[in-house]
C-alpha positions in Angstrom: -2.5 35.6 -9.9 -4.6 38.6 -8.8 -3.2 40.6 -6.0 -5.4 40.9 -3.0 -4.6 44.6 -2.8 -5.6 45.2 -6.4 -8.7 43.0 -6.4 -11.9 44.9 -7.3 -15.5 43.8 -7.8 -16.3 44.2 -11.5 -20.0 44.1 -10.9 -20.3 42.0 -14.0 -21.4 38.4 -13.2 -19.6 36.8 -16.1 -16.3 38.7 -15.3 -16.4 38.3 -11.6 -13.5 39.8 -9.5 -11.1 41.9 -11.5 -8.1 44.2 -10.7 -6.8 47.6 -11.4 -5.5 47.9 -15.0 -8.2 45.8 -16.6 -9.3 46.7 -20.1 -12.6 45.0 -21.0 -14.7 45.1 -24.2 -18.4 44.5 -24.4 -20.1 43.8 -27.8 -23.8 44.8 -27.6 -26.8 44.5 -29.8 -29.5 46.4 -27.9 -29.9 49.2 -25.4 -30.9 46.6 -22.8 -27.6 44.7 -23.4 -25.7 47.9 -22.4 -27.8 48.7 -19.3 -27.6 45.1 -18.1 -23.8 45.3 -17.9 -23.3 49.0 -17.1 -25.6 49.5 -14.2 -24.1 46.8 -11.9 -20.6 47.8 -13.2 -21.0 51.4 -12.0 -22.9 50.4 -8.8 -19.9 48.2 -7.8 -17.6 51.1 -8.4 -19.6 53.5 -6.3 -19.9 50.9 -3.6 -16.1 50.6 -3.5 -15.1 54.3 -3.4 -14.2 54.5 -7.0 -14.6 57.7 -9.1 -16.9 56.7 -12.0 -17.0 58.3 -15.5 -19.7 57.2 -18.0 -19.2 58.5 -21.6 -22.5 58.1 -23.4 -23.5 57.8 -27.1 -26.6 56.5 -28.8 -28.6 54.5 -27.9 -28.3 55.8 -24.4 -28.4 59.5 -23.3 -27.4 60.9 -20.0 -31.1 61.1 -19.0 -31.5 57.4 -19.9 -28.5 56.5 -17.8 -29.7 58.4 -14.7 -33.2 56.9 -15.0 -31.7 53.4 -15.2 -29.3 54.1 -12.3 -32.1 55.3 -10.0 -33.7 51.8 -10.0 -30.5 50.2 -8.5 -29.0 53.2 -6.6 -31.7 55.1 -4.8 -29.4 58.0 -3.8 -27.9 58.4 -7.3 -28.7 62.1 -7.4 -26.6 62.7 -4.3 -23.8 60.7 -5.9 -24.1 62.8 -9.0 -24.1 66.0 -7.1 -20.9 65.0 -5.3 -19.5 64.0 -8.7 -18.8 60.5 -7.5 -20.2 59.7 -10.9 -20.1 61.9 -14.0 -22.0 61.2 -17.1 -20.9 63.1 -20.2 -21.6 62.8 -24.0 -18.8 61.4 -26.2 -18.6 64.7 -28.0 -17.3 66.3 -24.8 -14.6 63.6 -24.2 -13.5 62.1 -27.5 -14.1 64.9 -30.0 -14.3 68.3 -28.2 -12.4 69.9 -31.1 -14.6 68.2 -33.7 -12.1 65.3 -34.3 -10.5 62.5 -32.3 -7.1 63.4 -30.9 -5.4 60.3 -29.4 -2.8 62.2 -27.4 -5.3 64.7 -26.0 -7.7 61.9 -24.9 -4.9 60.0 -23.2 -3.8 63.1 -21.3 -7.3 63.7 -20.2 -7.5 60.2 -18.7 -4.3 60.8 -16.7 -5.6 64.2 -15.5 -9.0 62.7 -14.4 -7.2 59.9 -12.5 -4.9 62.4 -10.7 -8.0 64.4 -9.6 -9.8 61.2 -8.4 -6.8 60.1 -6.3 -6.3 63.6 -4.9 -9.9 63.7 -3.9 -9.6 60.5 -1.9 -11.0 57.9 -4.3 -9.3 54.5 -4.4 -9.2 54.7 -8.2 -11.2 55.3 -11.3 -13.8 53.2 -13.2 -14.8 54.2 -16.8 -17.1 53.3 -19.6 -16.9 54.7 -23.1 -19.4 53.8 -25.8 -17.6 53.8 -29.1 -20.7 53.7 -31.4 -19.7 57.2 -32.7 -16.6 55.9 -34.4 -16.3 56.5 -38.2 -13.9 54.8 -40.7 -11.7 57.9 -40.8 -10.9 57.5 -37.1 -10.7 53.8 -37.0 -7.0 53.0 -37.3 -6.0 55.9 -34.9 -8.6 54.8 -32.4 -7.4 51.1 -32.5 -3.9 52.3 -31.9 -5.2 54.3 -28.9 -7.0 51.2 -27.6 -3.8 49.1 -27.8 -1.8 51.9 -26.1 -4.4 52.2 -23.4 -4.2 48.5 -22.6 -0.4 48.9 -22.0 -0.8 52.1 -20.1 -3.5 50.7 -17.7 -1.2 48.1 -16.4 0.4 50.7 -14.1 -2.8 52.7 -13.2 -5.6 52.4 -10.7 -8.2 52.3 -13.4 -10.7 49.9 -14.8 -12.0 50.6 -18.4 -14.9 49.0 -20.1 -15.3 49.9 -23.8 -18.6 49.1 -25.5 -19.0 48.5 -29.2 -22.2 47.8 -31.2 -22.2 44.6 -33.2 -24.5 46.1 -35.8 -22.5 47.4 -38.7 -19.2 46.1 -37.3 -17.3 44.0 -39.8 -15.4 40.8 -39.0 -12.1 42.6 -39.5 -13.2 45.3 -37.1 -14.2 42.8 -34.5 -10.8 41.2 -34.7 -9.1 44.7 -34.3 -11.2 45.3 -31.2 -10.6 41.9 -29.6 -6.8 42.3 -30.1 -6.9 45.6 -28.3 -8.5 44.4 -25.1 -7.7 41.8 -22.4 -11.1 40.2 -22.5 -14.3 40.3 -24.5 -17.9 39.8 -23.3 -20.9 39.3 -25.5 -24.3 37.8 -25.3 -25.9 35.2 -27.5 -29.2 33.4 -26.9 -29.8 35.3 -23.7 -26.5 34.2 -22.0 -23.4 36.4 -21.3 -20.1 34.8 -22.1 -16.5 36.0 -21.7 -13.5 35.2 -23.8 -9.9 36.0 -22.9 -6.4 35.1 -23.9 -5.8 32.7 -26.8 -9.4 31.5 -26.6 -10.7 35.0 -27.4 -8.5 35.4 -30.5 -9.3 31.9 -31.8 -13.0 32.5 -31.6 -12.8 35.9 -33.2 -10.7 34.5 -36.0 -13.2 31.7 -36.5 -16.0 34.3 -36.7 -14.0 36.2 -39.3 -13.5 33.0 -41.4 -17.2 32.3 -41.1 -18.1 35.9 -42.3 -15.7 35.8 -45.2 -16.9 32.3 -46.3 -20.5 33.6 -46.2 -19.6 36.6 -48.3 -17.7 34.5 -50.8 -20.5 32.0 -51.2 -23.4 34.5 -51.2 -22.0 37.5 -53.0 -19.1 36.4 -55.2 -20.9 33.1 -55.9 -24.0 34.9 -57.1 -22.0 37.3 -59.3 -20.2 34.4 -61.0 -23.4 32.6 -61.6 -24.8 35.8 -63.3 -21.7 36.0 -65.4 -22.0 32.4 -66.5 -25.6 32.9 -67.5 -24.7 36.1 -69.4 -22.0 34.2 -71.4 -24.5 31.4 -72.1 -27.1 33.9 -73.3 -24.6 35.7 -75.5 -23.5 32.4 -77.0 -27.1 31.5 -77.8 -27.9 35.0 -79.2 -25.2 34.8 -81.8 -26.5 33.2 -85.0 -23.9 30.6 -86.0 -20.8 32.4 -84.6 -17.6 31.8 -86.4 -15.3 29.0 -85.0 -12.9 31.4 -83.3 -15.8 33.3 -81.5 -17.4 30.0 -80.5 -14.2 28.7 -79.0 -13.6 32.0 -77.1 -17.1 31.9 -75.6 -16.7 28.3 -74.6 -13.3 29.1 -73.0 -15.0 31.9 -71.0 -17.6 29.4 -69.8 -14.9 26.9 -68.8 -12.9 29.6 -67.0 -16.0 30.8 -65.1 -16.9 27.2 -64.1 -13.4 26.8 -62.8 -13.6 30.0 -60.8 -17.0 29.0 -59.3 -15.5 25.7 -58.2 -12.5 27.5 -56.7 -14.7 30.0 -54.8 -16.8 27.1 -53.4 -13.7 25.2 -52.3 -12.1 28.2 -50.7 -15.4 29.1 -48.9 -15.7 25.5 -47.6 -12.0 25.5 -46.5 -12.7 28.7 -44.5 -15.9 27.3 -42.9 -17.4 24.0 -44.2 -21.2 24.1 -44.1 -21.3 20.4 -43.2 -19.7 21.3 -39.9 -22.8 23.3 -38.9 -25.4 21.1 -40.6 -24.2 17.5 -40.3 -21.5 17.5 -37.6 -17.8 17.0 -37.2 -17.5 13.5 -38.6 -19.3 14.4 -41.8 -17.1 17.5 -42.2 -13.9 15.6 -41.7 -15.0 12.9 -44.2 -15.8 15.6 -46.8 -12.5 17.4 -46.2 -10.6 14.1 -46.6 -12.3 13.5 -49.9 -11.4 17.0 -51.1 -7.8 16.5 -49.8 -7.4 13.2 -51.7 -8.7 14.7 -54.9 -6.3 17.6 -54.8 -3.2 15.9 -53.4 -3.5 12.3 -54.7 -2.8 11.0 -51.2 -5.1 8.2 -50.2 -7.3 9.0 -47.2 -9.3 6.8 -44.7 -11.7 7.8 -42.0 -13.1 5.7 -39.1 -15.1 6.7 -36.2 -17.4 5.3 -33.5 -19.7 6.8 -30.8 -22.0 9.8 -30.9 -20.9 13.5 -31.1 -24.4 14.6 -30.1 -23.2 16.3 -26.9 -20.0 17.7 -28.3 -20.0 21.5 -27.9 -19.8 23.5 -31.1 -16.6 25.2 -30.3 -14.9 21.9 -29.6 -16.0 20.6 -33.0 -14.5 23.7 -34.7 -11.2 23.3 -33.0 -10.9 19.6 -33.8 -11.8 20.2 -37.4 -9.1 22.9 -37.6 -6.6 20.5 -36.1 -7.4 17.9 -38.8 -7.2 20.6 -41.4 -3.8 21.8 -40.2 -2.5 18.2 -39.9 -3.5 17.4 -43.5 -1.8 20.6 -44.7 1.4 19.5 -43.0 1.1 16.0 -44.6 0.7 17.5 -48.1 3.6 20.0 -47.6 6.2 18.0 -45.7 5.6 14.3 -45.3 5.8 12.8 -48.8 3.2 10.4 -47.6 1.0 8.2 -49.8 -1.6 7.4 -47.2 -3.2 9.3 -44.3 -5.7 8.0 -41.7 -8.0 9.8 -39.4 -9.8 8.1 -36.5 -12.3 9.6 -34.1 -13.4 7.5 -31.1 -16.0 8.7 -28.5 -16.5 7.1 -25.1 -18.5 8.2 -22.1 -15.5 10.1 -20.7 -13.4 11.2 -23.6 -12.9 11.7 -27.3 -9.7 10.6 -29.0 -8.8 12.0 -32.4 -5.8 10.5 -34.2 -4.2 11.4 -37.5 -1.4 9.2 -38.9 0.5 9.1 -42.1 3.1 6.9 -43.7 5.5 9.7 -44.7 9.1 10.1 -44.0 8.6 11.5 -40.5 11.1 13.9 -38.8 13.3 14.3 -35.7 11.3 16.1 -33.0 14.5 17.4 -31.5 15.3 19.3 -34.7 12.1 21.4 -34.5 12.0 21.8 -30.7 11.5 25.5 -29.9 10.8 26.4 -33.6 7.4 27.8 -34.7 7.1 25.3 -37.5 4.6 22.9 -39.0 1.6 24.5 -37.4 2.3 22.4 -34.2 2.0 25.4 -31.9 -1.4 26.3 -33.4 -2.6 22.7 -32.9 -1.3 22.6 -29.3 -3.0 26.0 -28.5 -6.3 24.8 -29.9 -6.1 21.6 -27.8 -5.3 23.5 -24.7 -8.2 25.8 -25.2 -10.7 22.9 -25.2 -9.0 21.3 -22.2 -7.3 18.4 -24.0 -4.0 16.8 -24.4 -1.9 16.9 -27.6 0.7 14.2 -28.4 3.0 14.0 -31.4 4.7 10.8 -32.4 7.3 10.8 -35.2 10.7 9.5 -36.2 12.6 9.8 -39.4 11.4 7.0 -41.8 8.5 6.0 -39.5 5.7 8.5 -40.4 3.9 10.8 -38.1 1.1 10.4 -35.7 -0.9 13.0 -33.8 -3.4 12.3 -31.1 -5.7 14.7 -29.3 -7.6 13.6 -26.2 -10.6 15.6 -25.0 -12.3 14.9 -21.6 -15.9 15.1 -22.5 -17.1 15.4 -18.9 -15.0 18.5 -18.5 -16.4 20.0 -21.7 -20.0 19.3 -20.5 -19.3 21.3 -17.4 -17.5 24.1 -19.1 -19.7 26.8 -20.8 -18.6 27.1 -24.5 -17.3 30.4 -25.8 -19.8 32.2 -28.0 -19.3 33.7 -31.5 -19.7 37.4 -31.9 -22.4 37.5 -34.5 
């Protein structure tokens, strides 16, 4: 719970009240995205006797920052003259020697905070735009970000780091999200905030989506070209000898097999049907694929409409089905698995049952096994209840209950692309 003594106004509507020691990340796409967050962020700091430091980088210069601040803070020039707020380029803070020095920057923060407290400020509020980062500095800077999160817990500081989405890979987004307490981003004109397990699950989902797209589009296209080249080579040879003909056909067969594997892996990472046709269709497709690969008979039943089911809930429910089926194949020795999805006005109930050998829940209590913790975490994120029923020799049943009214009232988390 937030301490009343530590409570501070973040100035950011989606974040609301915050406290000393908070480390926030904003992903932005445009200059306007930055200003929409940073102007009220710094105004709140100035209004509450906080020393403010704005470290700029393209697309915003110090002149741009001052011009934008004047619209919300008429006496901004007086505040700048008093050094209540300082605006400096990233080259003066992060790379004064021409390269990033993690220890030097950390020491500089501590010195600035001491000066602020000595000068009578309640604490210190900071923004650093990290658009300047290059691949050579990435690992060291991510270590610095993680260390900063830990260090801030004991300091009267609030730090907002801003990162451009353009040119940032899925893996880099995951690195950044891991290093901060909460992430804010905007999609379709609306700001959203992710924190805790919800933040990491959404970022992981975005990474899966990006990898699946790259596999399908880039690797898939290359394999198609390879297949066409082999076919042309085969046709160009005038009556190839038997050994050469067999070798070319073998290459064609291997290429076909790789194409099928790539498509299956891409679909496992992020099934296109989930986005196009919905949760029920994606589950049915996955069950068919599972049956073909495992030899375990599958059955799907469902009733009601998923029209109003938020996208992030569909993703989490699909992953729960996916994880459950993985457990069935690995551990249950089942010959039959059934998935049922029932919608009512107030709730959705998803059940997955198998006729395998089951297990003793007491034996696995407290162990991080069978993906159960992951399924429970996903259920908690979407505001549901997770129940596991199993006994040795009696199969296993999983049920997930989601209150749909709660979901309609709760804004969904956004992706980061």
